[in-house]
ROLUM-231638 format. One record per residue (C-alpha): x, y, z; residue number from 1. Coordinates in nm, 3 decimals, m for minus. Layout:
% ROLUM-231638
SEPA        px        py        pz   resi
SEPA         X         Y         Z    NUM
...
//
This chain:
% ROLUM-231638
SEPA        px        py        pz   resi
SEPA    m1.687    m1.405     0.915      1
SEPA    m1.353    m1.233     0.966      2
SEPA    m1.129    m1.119     0.683      3
SEPA    m0.787    m1.281     0.681      4
SEPA    m0.499    m1.032     0.682      5
SEPA    m0.132    m1.101     0.606      6
SEPA     0.157    m0.858     0.665      7
SEPA     0.478    m0.848     0.458      8
SEPA     0.741    m0.617     0.609      9
SEPA     1.103    m0.659     0.713     10
SEPA     1.073    m0.423     1.013     11
SEPA     0.947    m0.567     1.342     12
SEPA     0.821    m0.225     1.453     13
SEPA     0.608    m0.194     1.138     14
SEPA     0.462    m0.542     1.180     15
SEPA     0.381    m0.468     1.544     16
SEPA     0.217    m0.135     1.460     17
SEPA     0.002    m0.287     1.187     18
SEPA    m0.104    m0.565     1.425     19
SEPA    m0.190    m0.303     1.687     20
SEPA    m0.401    m0.097     1.447     21
SEPA    m0.578    m0.409     1.322     22
SEPA    m0.668    m0.521     1.673     23
SEPA    m0.759    m0.171     1.794     24
SEPA    m0.988    m0.073     1.509     25
SEPA    m1.102    m0.383     1.325     26
SEPA    m1.069    m0.688     1.551     27
SEPA    m1.435    m0.773     1.499     28
SEPA    m1.392    m0.806     1.121     29
SEPA    m1.028    m0.906     1.066     30
SEPA    m0.783    m1.167     1.180     31
SEPA    m0.407    m1.154     1.130     32
SEPA    m0.323    m1.492     0.978     33
SEPA     0.051    m1.439     0.946     34
SEPA     0.341    m1.224     0.852     35
SEPA     0.665    m1.253     0.660     36
SEPA     0.986    m1.052     0.650     37
SEPA     1.080    m1.125     0.289     38
SEPA     0.946    m1.207    m0.056     39
SEPA     1.020    m1.582    m0.063     40
SEPA     0.876    m1.640     0.284     41
SEPA     0.570    m1.431     0.200     42
SEPA     0.507    m1.622    m0.122     43
SEPA     0.508    m1.958     0.060     44
SEPA     0.292    m1.844     0.348     45
SEPA     0.036    m1.656     0.138     46
SEPA    m0.020    m1.971    m0.071     47
SEPA    m0.087    m2.159     0.255     48
SEPA    m0.318    m1.916     0.438     49
SEPA    m0.510    m1.757     0.145     50
SEPA    m0.552    m1.406     0.290     51
SEPA    m0.817    m1.159     0.183     52
SEPA    m0.583    m0.863     0.231     53
SEPA    m0.205    m0.820     0.228     54
SEPA    m0.021    m0.522     0.373     55
SEPA     0.291    m0.515     0.156     56
SEPA     0.610    m0.320     0.219     57
SEPA     0.749    m0.172    m0.103     58
SEPA     1.117    m0.222    m0.026     59
SEPA     1.284    m0.494     0.176     60
SEPA     1.648    m0.606     0.200     61
SEPA     1.605    m0.896    m0.042     62
SEPA     1.350    m0.757    m0.283     63
SEPA     1.067    m0.525    m0.370     64
SEPA     0.694    m0.568    m0.322     65
SEPA     0.626    m0.588    m0.694     66
SEPA     0.842    m0.904    m0.709     67
SEPA     0.594    m1.075    m0.479     68
SEPA     0.294    m0.952    m0.677     69
SEPA     0.455    m1.075    m1.001     70
SEPA     0.443    m1.428    m0.854     71
SEPA     0.063    m1.404    m0.828     72
SEPA    m0.055    m1.325    m1.184     73
SEPA    m0.410    m1.418    m1.076     74
SEPA    m0.445    m1.334    m0.712     75
SEPA    m0.743    m1.362    m0.480     76
SEPA    m0.635    m1.098    m0.229     77
SEPA    m0.634    m0.720    m0.211     78
SEPA    m0.313    m0.524    m0.149     79
SEPA    m0.246    m0.217     0.060     80
SEPA     0.105    m0.089     0.003     81
SEPA     0.321     0.019     0.296     82
SEPA     0.591     0.270     0.203     83
SEPA     0.857     0.480     0.373     84
SEPA     0.859     0.755     0.116     85
SEPA     0.940     0.555    m0.193     86
SEPA     0.720     0.603    m0.495     87
SEPA     0.440     0.348    m0.462     88
SEPA     0.410     0.072    m0.716     89
SEPA     0.207     0.121    m1.031     90
SEPA    m0.142     0.102    m0.882     91
SEPA    m0.317     0.006    m1.204     92
SEPA    m0.066    m0.256    m1.317     93
SEPA    m0.068    m0.431    m0.980     94
SEPA    m0.431    m0.355    m0.888     95
SEPA    m0.330    m0.187    m0.562     96
SEPA    m0.618    m0.083    m0.339     97
SEPA    m0.438     0.186    m0.135     98
SEPA    m0.110     0.285     0.023     99
SEPA    m0.013     0.396     0.372    100
SEPA     0.305     0.576     0.469    101
SEPA     0.560     0.505     0.737    102
SEPA     0.560     0.625     1.006    103
SEPA     0.203     0.506     1.027    104
SEPA    m0.087     0.741     1.077    105
SEPA    m0.397     0.592     1.239    106
SEPA    m0.640     0.787     1.022    107
SEPA    m0.460     0.681     0.704    108
SEPA    m0.467     0.317     0.818    109
SEPA    m0.839     0.332     0.901    110
SEPA    m0.919     0.498     0.567    111
SEPA    m0.721     0.236     0.373    112
SEPA    m0.884    m0.055     0.555    113
SEPA    m1.228     0.100     0.505    114
SEPA    m1.158     0.101     0.129    115
SEPA    m1.101    m0.273     0.157    116
SEPA    m1.424    m0.325     0.356    117
SEPA    m1.625    m0.115     0.111    118
SEPA    m1.487    m0.308    m0.186    119
SEPA    m1.578    m0.638    m0.021    120
SEPA    m1.930    m0.516     0.059    121
SEPA    m1.978    m0.391    m0.300    122
SEPA    m1.863    m0.723    m0.447    123
SEPA    m2.083    m0.929    m0.211    124
SEPA    m2.400    m0.726    m0.141    125
SEPA    m2.653    m0.864     0.104    126
//
């Protein structure tokens, strides 16, 4: 079984880099099921594809990441925040798993995704 991953970011370069890291390090356990460049588009697509994990940019031209999370009061996916130096969202309020900074660092990405994997393994032990 592969985990379904969705990316929300307005920058093509960021989307491409996240896709690259996903395929380079975790292609055997994850599948990119879509991406969106804004809050409204992300909301529609996430409801359709039901991802396990969302990489979410904090700030986009037409909104902030917390606006998307507010639309999912009971969500069934984990969130890793993507930020370019802005203060990350309130981790406890939004149940954020981790954050990674732009420009992306491979080790930071791998560590954040491993947190996701470990949480999934803990919640569904063999």
